[in-house]
TIKELUM-638501 format. One line per 3 residues: number of its first residue (from 1); their letters; for each residue x, z, y of N, C-alpha, C. Coordinates in steps of 0.1 Angstrom, whole numbers, plus 5000, padded with zeros to 4 digits. Example, Ala and Ser with C-alpha at 12.3 -4.5 7.8 and 13.67 -1.06 7.14 Angstrom:
<recs>
1	as	5132 5078 4943 5123 5078 4955 5132 5078 4967 | 5128 5071 4978 5137 5071 4989 5129 5079 5000
</recs>
This chain:
<recs>
1	mnn	4907 4892 5006 4907 4904 5005 4895 4911 4998 | 4896 4915 4986 4885 4919 4978 4882 4933 4982 | 4870 4937 4981 4867 4952 4983 4856 4957 4974
4	ltl	4859 4967 4966 4849 4972 4957 4843 4986 4961 | 4843 4988 4975 4837 4999 4979 4830 4997 4992 | 4820 5006 4995 4812 5003 5008 4817 5014 5018
7	nki	4828 5020 5016 4833 5028 5026 4845 5023 5034 | 4855 5018 5027 4866 5011 5034 4867 4998 5028 | 4871 4988 5038 4870 4975 5034 4883 4968 5035
10	siy	4885 4960 5026 4897 4950 5026 4898 4942 5038 | 4909 4940 5045 4910 4930 5055 4923 4923 5054 | 4925 4914 5062 4936 4906 5061 4948 4909 5070
13	npy	4949 4924 5070 4962 4928 5077 4967 4941 5069 | 4978 4947 5072 4983 4957 5064 4976 4971 5068 | 4968 4972 5078 4963 4985 5082 4949 4988 5075
16	fcs	4942 4977 5070 4930 4981 5064 4928 4975 5051 | 4939 4975 5042 4937 4967 5031 4933 4977 5019 | 4920 4980 5022 4913 4991 5012 4906 4983 5001
19	ngq	4911 4985 4989 4904 4979 4978 4903 4988 4966 | 4894 4985 4956 4894 4992 4944 4881 5000 4943 | 4880 5008 4932 4867 5014 4931 4867 5028 4939
22	tnf	4879 5033 4943 4880 5043 4953 4885 5039 4965 | 4882 5045 4976 4889 5042 4988 4904 5041 4987 | 4909 5030 4991 4923 5028 4990 4930 5021 5001
25	naq	4940 5027 5007 4948 5020 5017 4962 5020 5011 | 4967 5009 5008 4980 5008 5002 4991 5013 5012 | 4991 5009 5023 5002 5014 5031 5001 5027 5035
28	ets	4988 5032 5039 4986 5046 5042 4990 5054 5030 | 4986 5049 5018 4991 5058 5007 5007 5059 5006 | 5014 5048 5007 5029 5050 5007 5034 5058 5018
31	kfw	5028 5057 5030 5030 5066 5042 5029 5082 5037 | 5017 5083 5032 5013 5098 5027 5023 5103 5018 | 5028 5095 5009 5036 5101 4997 5050 5102 5003
34	lre	5052 5095 5013 5067 5096 5019 5068 5108 5028 | 5056 5110 5035 5055 5123 5044 5056 5135 5033 | 5048 5135 5021 5047 5146 5014 5060 5150 5007
37	qsq	5067 5140 5004 5080 5141 4995 5091 5144 5004 | 5092 5140 5016 5102 5142 5024 5106 5156 5027 | 5119 5160 5027 5122 5174 5026 5135 5175 5037
40	qtk	5137 5185 5043 5148 5187 5051 5160 5193 5041 | 5171 5187 5043 5183 5190 5034 5193 5200 5043 | 5195 5213 5038 5206 5220 5043 5219 5217 5038
43	tdt	5230 5219 5046 5243 5215 5042 5247 5226 5031 | 5257 5223 5024 5264 5234 5015 5273 5242 5023 | 5269 5255 5025 5276 5263 5033 5279 5276 5026
46	iet	5290 5282 5031 5294 5296 5025 5289 5307 5033 | 5280 5314 5027 5275 5326 5036 5282 5340 5032 | 5286 5346 5044 5292 5358 5042 5281 5370 5042
49	tkt	5280 5376 5030 5271 5387 5029 5277 5400 5031 | 5270 5408 5040 5274 5421 5043 5263 5432 5040 | 5267 5441 5036 5258 5453 5034 5260 5463 5046
52	aeq	5249 5466 5053 5249 5472 5065 5250 5488 5063 | 5256 5493 5072 5258 5509 5072 5267 5514 5060 | 5276 5505 5056 5287 5509 5047 5300 5505 5052
55	pnq	5307 5515 5059 5319 5512 5065 5330 5510 5055 | 5339 5503 5059 5350 5499 5051 5347 5490 5038 | 5334 5484 5039 5330 5475 5028 5337 5463 5027
58	ivs	5342 5460 5016 5349 5446 5014 5338 5435 5013 | 5339 5425 5023 5331 5414 5024 5332 5404 5013 | 5322 5400 5005 5325 5390 4994 5318 5377 5000
61	ekp	5324 5368 4998 5321 5353 5004 5319 5346 4990 | 5305 5340 4989 5302 5332 4976 5296 5319 4982 | 5298 5309 4974 5290 5296 4976 5277 5300 4972
64	lfn	5266 5293 4981 5252 5296 4976 5250 5288 4964 | 5255 5277 4961 5254 5269 4949 5267 5261 4947 | 5268 5259 4933 5281 5253 4929 5283 5239 4936
67	nfe	5296 5233 4934 5297 5219 4939 5290 5209 4933 | 5286 5211 4920 5277 5201 4913 5264 5200 4921 | 5259 5212 4923 5244 5213 4929 5246 5207 4943
70	adt	5257 5210 4950 5258 5207 4965 5258 5192 4964 | 5265 5184 4956 5268 5171 4954 5253 5164 4951 | 5246 5171 4942 5233 5165 4939 5225 5166 4951
73	atn	5224 5178 4958 5215 5178 4969 5218 5169 4979 | 5232 5167 4983 5237 5159 4994 5232 5144 4990 | 5234 5138 4977 5230 5126 4972 5216 5125 4973
76	aag	5207 5134 4970 5192 5134 4970 5188 5133 4985 | 5195 5141 4994 5191 5139 5007 5194 5126 5013 | 5205 5121 5009 5210 5108 5014 5200 5096 5009
79	tav	5194 5098 4996 5186 5088 4990 5172 5089 4998 | 5168 5102 5000 5154 5104 5009 5155 5098 5021 | 5166 5099 5028 5168 5094 5041 5168 5078 5041
82	flr	5174 5073 5032 5174 5058 5029 5160 5053 5027 | 5154 5061 5017 5142 5055 5015 5131 5057 5025 | 5133 5065 5034 5123 5068 5046 5125 5056 5054
85	laq	5139 5053 5057 5143 5043 5067 5136 5028 5061 | 5139 5027 5049 5133 5015 5041 5118 5012 5044 | 5111 5024 5042 5098 5023 5043 5093 5020 5058
88	rgi	5101 5025 5067 5098 5021 5082 5101 5006 5084 | 5111 5000 5077 5113 4987 5078 5103 4979 5071 | 5096 4982 5061 5086 4976 5055 5073 4976 5064
91	ewl	5071 4987 5069 5059 4987 5079 5062 4978 5090 | 5073 4977 5095 5077 4968 5106 5075 4953 5102 | 5078 4950 5090 5078 4936 5085 5063 4934 5083
94	sei	5056 4943 5077 5042 4940 5075 5034 4937 5088 | 5038 4945 5098 5031 4944 5111 5035 4930 5116 | 5046 4924 5115 5049 4912 5119 5040 4900 5112
97	cag	5040 4902 5098 5033 4893 5091 5018 4892 5095 | 5012 4904 5098 4999 4906 5101 4996 4900 5115 | 5006 4902 5124 5005 4896 5137 5005 4880 5137
100	ilm	5014 4874 5128 5016 4860 5127 5002 4854 5122 | 4997 4861 5111 4983 4857 5105 4973 4857 5116 | 4971 4869 5123 4961 4868 5132 4962 4859 5145
103	rgk	4975 4854 5148 4976 4845 5158 4976 4831 5153 | 4975 4830 5140 4977 4816 5135 4965 4807 5138 | 4967 4794 5139 4957 4785 5143 4948 4782 5131
106	efa	4936 4778 5133 4926 4773 5123 4930 4759 5118 | 4930 4758 5105 4934 4744 5100 4922 4734 5101 | 4910 4738 5104 4900 4729 5107 4890 4735 5116
109	sea	4880 4726 5119 4868 4729 5129 4860 4741 5121 | 4852 4748 5128 4843 4756 5123 4833 4749 5113 | 4829 4738 5117 4819 4731 5109 4825 4728 5096
112	dvk	4838 4723 5096 4845 4718 5083 4846 4731 5075 | 4850 4743 5080 4854 4754 5073 4840 4758 5065 | 4829 4758 5072 4815 4761 5067 4813 4752 5056
115	kva	4816 4739 5058 4813 4729 5048 4821 4732 5035 | 4834 4738 5035 4843 4741 5024 4836 4754 5017 | 4832 4764 5026 4827 4777 5021 4814 4774 5013
118	nam	4806 4766 5019 4793 4762 5012 4796 4754 4999 | 4804 4746 4998 4808 4739 4987 4813 4750 4976 | 4822 4759 4979 4825 4769 4971 4814 4775 4964
121	kse	4804 4780 4972 4794 4787 4967 4784 4781 4959 | 4782 4767 4964 4774 4758 4955 4781 4754 4942 | 4794 4749 4942 4800 4745 4929 4802 4756 4920
124	kgl	4806 4769 4926 4809 4779 4917 4796 4787 4912 | 4785 4784 4919 4774 4790 4916 4774 4805 4921 | 4780 4809 4931 4783 4822 4936 4770 4829 4941
127	qad	4768 4842 4939 4756 4849 4943 4759 4854 4957 | 4771 4857 4960 4775 4864 4972 4769 4855 4984 | 4764 4860 4995 4760 4856 5007 4772 4853 5017
130	ihy	4771 4845 5026 4782 4843 5036 4777 4846 5048 | 4786 4853 5057 4783 4857 5070 4795 4854 5078 | 4792 4849 5092 4801 4848 5102 4796 4856 5114
133	idh	4804 4866 5117 4799 4874 5128 4808 4877 5141 | 4801 4879 5152 4808 4885 5164 4800 4897 5168 | 4803 4900 5180 4794 4912 5186 4780 4909 5188
136	snk	4777 4897 5190 4765 4892 5193 4754 4892 5181 | 4759 4891 5168 4751 4891 5156 4755 4901 5146 | 4762 4912 5148 4768 4919 5137 4756 4932 5134
139	dfl	4747 4933 5144 4739 4945 5142 4730 4944 5129 | 4725 4933 5126 4716 4932 5114 4724 4935 5101 | 4736 4932 5100 4744 4938 5088 4746 4952 5090
142	krm	4749 4956 5101 4751 4972 5103 4740 4980 5100 | 4727 4974 5103 4715 4981 5099 4714 4982 5083 | 4717 4971 5077 4715 4969 5062 4725 4978 5057
145	fpg	4738 4979 5060 4749 4986 5054 4755 4995 5065 | 4748 5006 5068 4754 5015 5079 4767 5020 5076 | 4770 5023 5063 4784 5026 5058 4794 5018 5061
148	lak	4791 5005 5064 4801 4995 5068 4802 4991 5083 | 4795 5000 5091 4795 4998 5106 4809 4996 5111 | 4818 5005 5110 4830 5004 5116 4838 4992 5111
151	sld	4838 4989 5097 4844 4977 5093 4839 4964 5098 | 4825 4963 5100 4819 4952 5105 4823 4950 5121 | 4823 4961 5127 4828 4962 5141 4842 4955 5143
154	tva	4851 4957 5133 4864 4953 5132 4863 4937 5130 | 4855 4933 5120 4853 4919 5118 4848 4911 5130 | 4838 4917 5136 4832 4911 5149 4843 4909 5159
157	sgg	4853 4918 5160 4863 4916 5170 4874 4906 5166 | 4874 4902 5154 4883 4891 5150 4895 4896 5141 | 4894 4910 5138 4905 4914 5131 4903 4917 5115
160	naf	4893 4912 5110 4890 4917 5097 4881 4905 5090 | 4882 4906 5077 4873 4897 5067 4872 4906 5054 | 4861 4905 5048 4861 4912 5035 4850 4905 5027
163	yth	4851 4909 5014 4840 4907 5003 4837 4920 4997 | 4825 4921 4995 4821 4932 4986 4811 4930 4977 | 4813 4933 4964 4803 4929 4952 4792 4938 4954
166	qgn	4793 4949 4959 4783 4959 4960 4772 4955 4970 | 4777 4951 4981 4768 4945 4992 4763 4929 4988 | 4773 4924 4979 4770 4911 4975 4772 4900 4987
169	fav	4781 4901 4995 4783 4892 5006 4799 4892 5009 | 4802 4880 5016 4816 4879 5022 4813 4877 5036 | 4822 4881 5044 4820 4882 5060 4834 4878 5065
172	apk	4834 4869 5076 4844 4866 5084 4842 4866 5099 | 4851 4868 5107 4848 4867 5121 4845 4852 5125 | 4837 4849 5136 4834 4837 5140 4848 4831 5146
175	skp	4854 4840 5151 4868 4835 5159 4878 4830 5149 | 4877 4834 5136 4886 4830 5126 4879 4827 5112 | 4871 4818 5112 4861 4814 5100 4869 4812 5087
178	sli	4881 4806 5089 4888 4803 5076 4892 4814 5066 | 4890 4827 5072 4893 4838 5063 4883 4838 5054 | 4872 4833 5055 4860 4834 5044 4865 4825 5032
181	lhe	4873 4817 5032 4876 4808 5020 4883 4819 5011 | 4892 4827 5016 4899 4837 5008 4890 4847 5001 | 4879 4852 5011 4869 4862 5006 4862 4855 4995
184	lgh	4857 4843 4994 4850 4836 4985 4858 4835 4973 | 4871 4834 4974 4881 4834 4963 4880 4847 4955 | 4879 4858 4963 4875 4872 4955 4863 4871 4950
187	atn	4851 4865 4956 4839 4865 4948 4841 4857 4936 | 4847 4846 4936 4848 4838 4925 4856 4846 4914 | 4866 4853 4917 4873 4861 4909 4864 4871 4902
190	fek	4855 4878 4909 4847 4889 4904 4837 4884 4896 | 4830 4871 4899 4817 4867 4894 4822 4858 4881 | 4833 4852 4883 4835 4841 4872 4847 4844 4863
193	skf	4855 4853 4866 4866 4856 4857 4868 4871 4852 | 4867 4873 4839 4868 4886 4835 4883 4891 4837 | 4892 4883 4837 4905 4887 4839 4908 4891 4852
196	frg	4904 4884 4863 4906 4888 4877 4898 4899 4880 | 4885 4900 4875 4877 4911 4876 4883 4924 4874 | 4891 4923 4859 4898 4934 4856 4910 4937 4865
199	lqk	4917 4927 4870 4926 4930 4880 4921 4938 4892 | 4910 4934 4897 4904 4940 4910 4902 4956 4906 | 4897 4958 4894 4894 4973 4891 4907 4980 4889
202	lrv	4918 4973 4885 4931 4981 4884 4938 4983 4899 | 4932 4979 4910 4938 4981 4921 4941 4997 4924 | 4932 5004 4918 4933 5020 4920 4946 5025 4915
205	lgm	4953 5018 4906 4965 5023 4901 4977 5025 4911 | 4975 5015 4921 4986 5016 4933 4984 5028 4941 | 4973 5033 4942 4970 5045 4951 4975 5056 4944
208	yap	4974 5059 4931 4978 5070 4924 4992 5070 4917 | 4999 5058 4919 5012 5057 4912 5022 5067 4915 | 5024 5071 4930 5035 5081 4932 5031 5095 4926
211	mvi	5018 5098 4927 5014 5111 4921 5016 5112 4906 | 5012 5102 4900 5013 5101 4885 5026 5102 4880 | 5035 5093 4887 5051 5092 4885 5057 5107 4886
214	afl	5054 5112 4896 5060 5126 4901 5056 5136 4889 | 5043 5135 4885 5038 5144 4874 5043 5142 4861 | 5044 5130 4857 5052 5126 4845 5067 5131 4844
217	ndf	5072 5128 4856 5087 5133 4857 5088 5146 4856 | 5080 5155 4863 5080 5169 4861 5077 5176 4846 | 5066 5168 4842 5063 5173 4829 5072 5168 4817
220	sgk	5079 5157 4819 5090 5153 4809 5103 5163 4810 | 5104 5169 4821 5116 5176 4823 5129 5169 4824 | 5141 5176 4825 5154 5171 4826 5159 5168 4814
223	rkd	5168 5157 4812 5175 5154 4800 5186 5166 4799 | 5189 5168 4787 5200 5180 4783 5212 5174 4786 | 5215 5160 4786 5229 5155 4788 5231 5152 4804
226	gkq	5221 5155 4811 5223 5153 4825 5221 5140 4832 | 5217 5130 4823 5215 5116 4827 5202 5115 4831 | 5199 5105 4839 5186 5101 4844 5176 5097 4833
229	sfi	5163 5101 4834 5154 5098 4824 5148 5083 4829 | 5141 5078 4820 5135 5064 4821 5128 5064 4835 | 5119 5075 4837 5111 5076 4849 5119 5077 4861
232	eky	5130 5086 4862 5138 5088 4872 5146 5074 4876 | 5149 5068 4866 5157 5056 4868 5148 5043 4873 | 5137 5042 4868 5128 5031 4872 5116 5035 4880
235	agm	5115 5046 4887 5103 5051 4893 5098 5040 4904 | 5107 5034 4910 5105 5024 4920 5099 5012 4915 | 5104 5007 4904 5098 4995 4897 5086 4998 4891
238	igf	5083 5010 4886 5071 5013 4880 5059 5014 4891 | 5063 5020 4902 5055 5022 4914 5051 5008 4918 | 5060 4999 4919 5056 4985 4924 5049 4977 4914
241	saf	5050 4980 4902 5043 4973 4890 5029 4977 4890 | 5027 4989 4896 5013 4994 4896 5004 4988 4906 | 5011 4983 4917 5005 4975 4927 5004 4960 4923
244	lpt	5010 4956 4913 5011 4942 4910 4997 4935 4908 | 4986 4940 4902 4973 4936 4901 4968 4933 4912 | 4969 4940 4923 4965 4937 4939 4972 4923 4942
247	iie	4985 4925 4941 4991 4912 4947 4988 4900 4939 | 4987 4900 4926 4983 4889 4918 4969 4884 4922 | 4959 4893 4923 4946 4889 4925 4944 4884 4939
250	ega	4951 4890 4948 4950 4886 4963 4955 4871 4964 | 4967 4868 4957 4972 4855 4956 4964 4845 4950 | 4956 4849 4939 4946 4841 4932 4934 4837 4942
253	asw	4930 4847 4949 4920 4845 4960 4923 4834 4969 | 4935 4834 4975 4939 4825 4984 4941 4813 4978 | 4946 4811 4966 4948 4798 4960 4935 4791 4957
256	rgi	4924 4799 4953 4910 4792 4953 4905 4787 4965 | 4909 4795 4977 4903 4789 4990 4910 4777 4993 | 4924 4777 4991 4931 4764 4993 4928 4752 4986
259	qaa	4924 4754 4973 4922 4744 4963 4907 4739 4967 | 4898 4747 4972 4884 4743 4977 4887 4734 4990 | 4896 4738 4998 4897 4732 5009 4901 4717 5009
262	kkt	4911 4716 4999 4918 4703 4995 4908 4694 4989 | 4899 4700 4981 4889 4691 4974 4879 4687 4984 | 4873 4695 4991 4863 4692 5002 4868 4683 5013
265	lpn	4879 4686 5018 4884 4679 5029 4898 4672 5026 | 4897 4662 5018 4910 4657 5014 4919 4650 5025 | 4913 4647 5036 4920 4640 5046 4926 4649 5057
268	vkl	4922 4664 5056 4926 4674 5065 4939 4680 5060 | 4948 4681 5070 4962 4688 5066 4959 4703 5065 | 4965 4709 5054 4963 4725 5051 4974 4734 5054
271	gal	4983 4727 5062 4996 4735 5065 4993 4748 5072 | 4983 4748 5081 4980 4761 5089 4974 4771 5080 | 4964 4766 5071 4957 4775 5062 4968 4781 5052
274	krn	4976 4774 5047 4987 4778 5038 4995 4788 5043 | 4998 4785 5056 5009 4794 5063 5001 4808 5066 | 4989 4807 5070 4981 4820 5073 4980 4827 5061
277	yff	4976 4822 5049 4974 4828 5037 4987 4833 5031 | 4998 4826 5033 5010 4831 5029 5014 4845 5036 | 5013 4845 5050 5016 4857 5057 5006 4870 5053
280	awm	4994 4866 5050 4985 4876 5046 4988 4882 5033 | 4992 4872 5023 4997 4877 5011 5009 4886 5011 | 5018 4883 5020 5031 4890 5021 5029 4905 5026
283	tyv	5016 4908 5032 5015 4922 5037 5011 4930 5023 | 5005 4922 5013 5004 4931 5001 5017 4931 4993 | 5024 4921 4993 5037 4922 4987 5045 4935 4993
286	lag	5045 4935 5005 5052 4945 5012 5046 4959 5010 | 5033 4960 5008 5026 4972 5006 5030 4977 4991 | 5031 4967 4982 5037 4971 4970 5051 4976 4969
289	vgv	5060 4971 4978 5072 4976 4979 5071 4989 4985 | 5063 4993 4994 5061 5005 4999 5057 5015 4990 | 5047 5012 4980 5043 5020 4970 5055 5024 4962
292	gla	5064 5014 4958 5076 5018 4950 5086 5026 4956 | 5087 5025 4969 5095 5035 4977 5090 5048 4976 | 5077 5049 4978 5071 5063 4977 5071 5068 4964
295	skl	5070 5060 4954 5072 5066 4940 5085 5071 4937 | 5097 5064 4942 5111 5068 4941 5113 5082 4948 | 5106 5082 4960 5110 5093 4968 5101 5105 4963
298	ait	5091 5103 4956 5082 5113 4949 5090 5121 4939 | 5101 5115 4933 5109 5123 4922 5122 5126 4927 | 5125 5122 4941 5137 5125 4945 5138 5141 4950
301	evk	5147 5148 4942 5145 5162 4944 5157 5166 4953 | 5153 5173 4964 5164 5178 4973 5165 5193 4972 | 5176 5199 4966 5176 5211 4962 5178 5219 4975
304	qpk	5173 5232 4977 5174 5240 4989 5185 5250 4985 | 5194 5255 4994 5202 5266 4992 5193 5280 4989 | 5200 5287 4979 5193 5299 4976 5194 5310 4989
307	ekr	5185 5320 4988 5185 5330 4998 5197 5338 4999 | 5201 5344 5009 5213 5352 5011 5212 5363 5001 | 5223 5367 4993 5224 5377 4985 5233 5386 4989
310	tnn	5231 5400 4986 5241 5409 4989 5249 5413 4978 | 5262 5415 4978 5270 5417 4966 5269 5433 4964 | 5263 5436 4954 5260 5450 4950 5273 5455 4944
313	dsq	5282 5447 4940 5294 5451 4933 5306 5453 4943 | 5303 5453 4956 5314 5452 4965 5322 5467 4965 | 5335 5465 4968 5343 5477 4966 5346 5481 4980
316	q	5347 5495 4980 5350 5501 4993 5365 5503 4995
</recs>
């Protein structure tokens, strides 16, 4: 879990996957956009308009909007409900993956994990420092980086691991030291690969994808032939694609950690490590799906009925 900010830190679960040059929580971003874009849809009713204090007035009954508009609103409402339900399902699956990860067994002893980590640092020539903390030794880092105090508390509790190039260190909980290999994978990506460093910087795209897609859709306007525009048709895929840099870079960091363990500990089975890293990676895949859903919902227009109108041409 790479983090390029000193305010919110990447961790190996869906709640605190904050990455990029700006504070970014992928899942919270998708939740935010789903909340912002959700709208209540009123049914297509026929309103009876009456003008008061006019005896014997003929009452005029008019639909508030025509059948095409009604169908459009109904379809949009159905789409919005489906997207919100899908988002809830994504959250649920992500929580399951995170739970499996944090309950997963360590693939090797603490001493062996540290051996692999030191080998990664040495062989790759990494500048990042390595720390393993719990509540007994977290304070020195908190004093050095007061902006990371809460994140370090989470690490000390065993629920977090992160790397920050600004602080130039990787940290993992003493209770789950194997997470450090993934973080050193991020350090390797940042220090040794222009391509993957670029992907790290592109993480911010996922945060703003729904907003940008909604803006571009509004700016481009509706097609005259009534058909869906490219953005309307592929908003979900565009949103997911904006999150792909994060998904790819996370996978690469885990792959580096697994390869280092394989090289340093050739006689140790890596099944537990691969399993843990897979479920960690899945939280990012699901977060990407969440951003795609949020992007689609951001352009889902639910029309509201017009206000009641009095028929000025009513006959007596």
